[in-house]
N, C-alpha and C positions, 0 to 999 in steps of 0.2 A: 756137378758143379756148381757147388752152392759157395754165395760167396767169392766165385770168380770174379777179379776186377776186370778179366777180359770181356765180361759179355757187356759190360757196361761201356768198355775203352770203345766197341766196337759202333756204338753208336754216336759214338763223338768224332771219328776220325773223319767223316762226310759227314754230315748230318743232314746238307742239301738232298745227298741223294737219297738219302731215307724219309726225307719230306714228299720227294717226287716219288717214288714206290709207294708210300701211304695214302699220297693225293693226287694221280696221277691226272684228274680232272684239271688243276691250276695249272696253265699254260707258263708260267713264272712264279718260281718261290724266293718269298725274302724270310730269314731268321732273323729274330731277335733272340735273345737273352732274357730270360727273368729274372730280377732280379737277386742275387745272393739271400738278402735276406728275405727273400720269399717262405719262407720257412721254420719259423721257429722251433718247432719242434725238432730238437736233435734224431730222436729215434726214428721219425718218416725215412729220414734219406732219400729226399726227393730229390731225383734226376733228370734231365732231357727232356726238361719243359720250356717250350719256346713260344711266341708267338709268332704267327705265320700270317704273312702279306699285313700284317697289321689288323687282322678281322677274326683271329679266332686263336687259342691257345692248342697247344698239342702239347701231351705226354704222355711220352712213348717209355715205359717200364719194360727190359729185357727180365725174363726168367728161364733162370738155370736150374731148377729144381723141384720137386714135388713139393706143393704149398696149399694145404687143404683151406689156409685163412685169406688166400690171395683175392677172393671177392671184399672181402672185409679189410682189407689192406688197402687196395683199389679203391674204396669207395673217401677211403680216412685223406688217403694222397688227395683225390677231387677237394675234400672240405678244405683241406690247407691250401689250395690254389683257391678255392671261391671264397675263404675266408680271409686269405692275401689282397684278392681283386676289391671286394667291396673295403678294408680297412684303409688302404692304400686310396682308392681312384673310382669308391665309388659306383660299382661298375659290376656288371655281369655277363663279361662276355663268353662266347659258347665257349665248352672245354670239347675235346675230343683227345679222349683216353686211349690206347692201343699196346696192348699185354704180348710182346714178341714170344711165342714158343719154342724153343729152338727141338726138344725132343718131345713124341711123344707120351714118352714115358714118365715125363715130370707134368703133363695133364690130368688136372683133376675132373678135368669134363663136367665145372660148375663155373660159370663166369656172369654169374647175376643175381640178387639179394634182394627176396619180397619180404615184406614184412607190412600188411595186411589187419593184421587182427581189431586195433583200434578205428573205427572211423572218422576219416579224416587228418589220421596219421599215420597215413603210410607210406609204405618206400618200394621202389619198383627202378631198381637201378640194373647196370650193364654197361660193358664198356666194350671195345673192340678186340677180336684175339686174330691174330696172326700166326698162321703156324706155320712153320718153315719147310717142313716135310713135304709140304703140299703145293712150294712155290715149284712154279716150272723156269727152270736155271734159264731158260733163253729170254724169261720175263726181266732177269738181272742182263745177260748179255746183249741181248740188244737194243737196251737203250744204254749200255756202257755206265751202267751205276757202280762203280768202281767200288765204294764201302762198303756194297754189300758182296764183295767178291769173295767173301771169307765164308759165307752161307753157299757155296755151290755143293761142296761134297757133299752136307746134308739136306741138300733140297732132293725134289722128287728127280727118279732117276725110273729108268725102266727098266724089269726084271733080268735082263738080259746082259744091263752094263755090269763091269766088274769094278770091283773098287779099287782095283792100280789104273784102269784107264780114266774113271774118275775123279781119283787124286791129279793122276797128269793131266787129265784136260783143266781142273780148277785149275794148276799151280800153269799150265801155259796161259791162260785167262791172266791171272795177279800180274805175271811178266811181258804181259801189254803197257800195264803201266809202268809210264816215263820216270815219274819221281821216286827216285829209288829208296829213299826213307817211306816215304809212305810203302811201297813194295816191302819193303821187309816189315815193314805193321801186321799187312794184310797178311803173310806170309806165315805170321806169327800166331795171330788171331785163326787161321784158315787152320794150325797143326794141332790148335789147343782144341776146336769142334771138332775136327777129323776125327780127334785120336778117341773122342767118346764114342765115335760110332764103328770107325774099321783097328783094325790090328795097330799095338804099337810099332811092329812093324813095318807092316805099309807103311803106315807117315814117316817115320826116321828114314825111310828108303830113300825120301824123296824130299824132305825137310830137315836138313841137320842142325847138330846144335850149334855150328859156329851163325848157322843162318840166323836163328832166334836171336843168339849173345847181341847180334846187329840192330834188332830192335830196343829203340829206345821204348817204346809200347810193354814189351815184354820184360826188359828191366826195371822200367817201373811196377809191373806188375809181380815182381819177384820183391822187390823194396817192398809195396805197402804192405807186401804178407808178413815181412817181416819186421813193420814198423806196428803193426796191430799189434804181434807178439801172442798172437794164441794160439797153443801147444797144437791145435786141432790142426789150425790154418799151414801151420808149419807142420805138421805130420803130413799132410794133403800136398802143401810143395815139394815137398824132399820124395815123394812119392811118384809125382810129375816130371821130378829133376831125372832119377831115376831110370824111370821109364824114358827120358830123353837119353840117355847112355851116359850123366854128369858123373867124373870120377865120384866118390865119397868124399875125400877130401876139400873138395869145390863145394860140394853141399853143405858142408858140416862148416863150412867159413860163411855160407850165404845166410844161413836158416840157424844156426848157434844150438843146434841139436848136437848131440853125443852122439860118437861111434854105435855105439847098442839100440840108438833108439833106430839109428838108420839097418843098423843088420835087424830090428823088430820089424822093420818094413818088410823087409826081403823074405822073408817068412811065410 
């Protein structure tokens, strides 16, 4: 899932739902986007930073791949936020940082940094980790946090539950969403996440290509891969579209790959 736009977009569908889940102690949620000029360093790619109820800053980082440098990267993000608030406002608001781990295979099990070799120059840094595979689906459903519905198939389930039942129950939950555009976006993200855990045949059985192509989010995801133009990303996109059953000629048109490259992916 490395570089997947889908998991970043998931947090942007209904940010209030994510804030409600992360901060259940708050009776109401009011979010303010941080200014777009907050991070001068392009390599930081700092997203999902919001001021919550005017009281503190929340930074939520979705992580969809195994990254052994994650603690250092999170520290850099925190420094970027702190540098901005000091420079712009001369203030030090509290910062809550959360990393969302979607799959256990991507958890490097290290979420802190300690460096205390030199007296008075030490570092003791950490952040919150939300492990999706440990979330009880009822915590999402009972509070009707629709923005988190795509997580339902990969949340915690009992050993007796079949993959087919989990997928159908998750889809049924999404179909309770009245907003049609939101519904197809949720389905699109859910299909991508579920495809990492369940067989492609099972996911395709219940979420067809036609449904995905109705999603503006899915189309944006496709376009962003193509615009970035990186060969690795194009190949990954082509692989996923093949798994969804898309014809080769359509994949070539979308990704600008050759038929030979597409055929090599099939091998």
